[in-house]
C-alpha positions as CSV (number, residue, x, y, z in Angstrom):
1,M,98.6,111.5,87.8
2,S,96.3,114.0,89.3
3,D,97.2,116.8,91.8
4,S,95.5,114.9,94.6
5,P,97.8,113.0,97.0
6,S,98.7,109.7,95.5
7,D,99.2,106.4,97.4
8,I,102.4,104.9,98.7
9,L,103.8,101.5,98.0
10,V,106.1,99.8,100.5
11,I,108.3,96.9,99.4
12,H,107.4,94.6,102.1
13,D,108.9,91.2,103.1
14,G,107.3,90.9,106.5
15,G,110.5,91.8,108.3
16,L,111.3,94.6,110.8
17,P,112.6,97.2,108.3
18,A,109.5,96.8,106.1
19,L,107.2,97.0,109.1
20,V,108.9,100.2,110.3
21,A,108.7,101.7,106.8
22,A,105.0,100.9,106.6
23,V,104.2,102.4,110.0
24,S,106.2,105.5,109.2
25,A,104.5,105.8,105.8
26,L,101.1,105.5,107.5
27,E,102.0,108.2,110.0
28,R,103.0,110.6,107.1
29,A,100.1,109.7,104.8
30,S,97.2,112.1,104.5
31,A,93.7,111.0,105.2
32,N,93.0,110.2,101.6
33,Q,96.2,108.3,100.9
34,R,96.6,104.6,101.1
35,V,99.7,102.6,101.9
36,H,100.1,99.4,99.9
37,A,102.4,96.4,100.4
38,W,104.3,94.8,97.6
39,C,105.7,91.4,98.6
40,P,108.8,90.5,96.5
41,P,108.9,87.0,95.0
42,E,110.8,84.0,96.2
43,G,114.5,84.5,95.4
44,S,114.2,88.3,95.1
45,A,117.4,90.3,95.5
46,L,115.3,92.7,97.7
47,V,114.8,90.0,100.4
48,P,117.5,89.2,102.9
49,K,119.1,85.8,102.5
50,D,118.1,84.8,106.0
51,A,114.4,85.5,105.4
52,P,111.8,82.8,105.8
53,A,110.3,81.0,102.8
54,W,108.0,83.1,100.6
55,S,104.7,81.7,101.9
56,S,105.7,82.6,105.5
57,R,106.8,86.1,104.4
58,V,103.5,86.6,102.6
59,S,101.6,85.5,105.7
60,F,103.5,88.0,107.8
61,V,102.8,90.8,105.3
62,Q,99.1,89.9,105.2
63,Q,98.9,89.9,109.1
64,Q,100.7,93.2,109.3
65,A,98.5,94.7,106.6
66,T,95.4,93.7,108.5
67,L,96.8,95.0,111.8
68,L,97.9,98.3,110.3
69,G,95.0,98.9,107.9
70,L,97.2,98.8,104.8
71,G,95.6,99.0,101.3
72,E,96.3,96.2,98.9
73,V,98.9,93.4,99.5
74,I,100.4,92.6,96.1
75,E,102.2,89.2,95.9
76,A,104.8,89.5,93.1
77,A,105.2,86.4,91.0
78,A,108.7,85.1,90.5
79,L,110.2,85.8,87.1
80,P,111.5,82.8,85.1
81,Q,115.3,82.4,85.4
82,M,116.9,82.7,82.0
83,E,120.3,81.7,83.4
84,D,122.0,80.8,86.7
85,T,122.5,84.1,88.5
86,T,123.8,82.5,91.7
87,K,127.4,82.8,90.4
88,A,128.8,86.1,89.2
89,S,130.4,85.9,85.8
90,A,133.7,87.5,84.9
91,A,131.9,89.6,82.3
92,W,129.3,91.0,84.8
93,P,130.4,90.5,88.5
94,Q,127.5,92.6,89.8
95,D,124.5,90.4,88.9
96,R,122.9,91.2,92.2
97,N,122.8,94.9,91.4
98,M,121.0,94.1,88.1
99,D,118.5,91.9,90.0
100,V,117.9,94.7,92.5
101,A,117.3,97.1,89.6
102,Q,114.9,94.7,87.9
103,E,112.9,94.2,91.2
104,L,112.8,98.0,91.8
105,L,111.4,98.5,88.3
106,R,108.8,95.8,88.9
107,A,107.7,97.4,92.2
108,S,107.6,100.9,90.6
109,A,105.5,99.6,87.6
110,R,103.0,98.2,90.0
111,A,103.1,101.4,92.0
112,A,102.3,103.5,88.9
113,R,99.3,101.2,88.2
114,L,98.0,101.8,91.7
115,N,98.4,105.6,91.4
116,C,101.3,105.7,93.9
117,S,103.8,108.5,93.7
118,K,106.3,106.8,96.1
119,V,107.9,103.4,96.5
120,I,109.5,102.9,99.9
121,W,112.4,100.5,99.7
122,P,113.2,99.6,103.3
123,V,116.8,98.6,102.8
124,V,119.0,98.8,105.9
125,C,122.8,99.0,105.2
126,G,123.9,99.0,108.8
127,G,126.4,101.8,108.6
128,D,128.2,100.5,105.5
129,L,128.6,103.8,103.6
130,D,129.4,102.0,100.3
131,A,126.1,100.1,100.6
132,V,124.2,103.2,101.5
133,F,125.6,105.0,98.5
134,T,124.8,102.0,96.2
135,A,121.2,101.7,97.4
136,S,120.6,105.5,97.1
137,E,122.1,105.6,93.7
138,Q,120.1,102.6,92.5
139,A,116.9,104.2,93.8
140,Q,117.7,107.5,92.1
141,L,118.6,105.9,88.8
142,I,115.5,103.8,88.6
143,T,113.4,106.8,89.6
144,R,114.9,108.8,86.7
145,L,114.4,105.9,84.3
146,I,110.7,105.8,85.3
147,E,110.3,109.6,84.9
148,L,111.4,109.3,81.3
149,D,108.3,107.2,80.6
150,Q,105.9,109.0,83.0
151,E,106.4,112.8,82.5
152,P,105.6,115.1,84.1
153,K,105.4,113.1,87.3
154,G,106.5,109.5,87.9
155,V,107.2,107.3,90.8
156,A,110.0,108.1,93.2
157,I,111.8,105.4,95.1
158,E,112.9,106.4,98.6
159,T,115.3,104.6,100.9
160,P,114.5,106.2,104.3
161,L,116.2,103.5,106.4
162,A,119.4,102.9,104.3
163,D,121.7,104.8,106.6
164,L,120.5,103.3,109.8
165,S,122.2,100.6,111.9
166,W,120.1,97.7,113.2
167,R,120.3,99.3,116.7
168,Q,119.0,102.6,115.3
169,L,116.2,100.7,113.5
170,T,115.1,99.0,116.7
171,T,115.1,102.3,118.5
172,L,113.0,103.9,115.7
173,A,110.6,100.9,115.8
174,S,110.2,101.4,119.6
175,E,109.5,105.1,119.1
176,L,106.9,104.4,116.4
177,D,105.3,101.7,118.6
178,V,105.8,99.1,115.9
179,P,104.3,95.7,116.9
180,L,107.6,93.8,117.0
181,T,105.9,90.4,117.6
182,E,104.4,90.6,114.1
183,T,107.7,90.3,112.3
184,W,109.8,87.3,111.4
């Protein structure tokens, strides 16, 4: 990567945390940086279980991208399931953590191809310190794994909203003048 500011990729499902992350990234971006949206696929571990169907989420992301002037909207294709991951096995009870890691790697690989130096993962843990720690640790480990392949400078995954409660998130959204009517 060059020394010029590189772009930013926001993992974006059309929900409030992703919209807040995108608005915040736009406010911090320099004039020659673009903020892109990467929409996780149907069934992604990065999308809340109560999220609308994939086509509705993509529609929200596209509307928000147009409204905010985001760069590319990347619709990630679902990966074929090799086995049923809906049930944790006794041998590997943390299948969801593996799914999160896989999705973070996919988003980071796309970010690298777009000349992005950051991936913003808008995970909100609502005050659950164990969840905040897990999300932060996952982001750091995947970032380090990527750096091994992209020396001297790779893609860093950030979790700027992880330690917020939903109340704090809505307060931040209000302070940033986030268009709340544009989320699911």
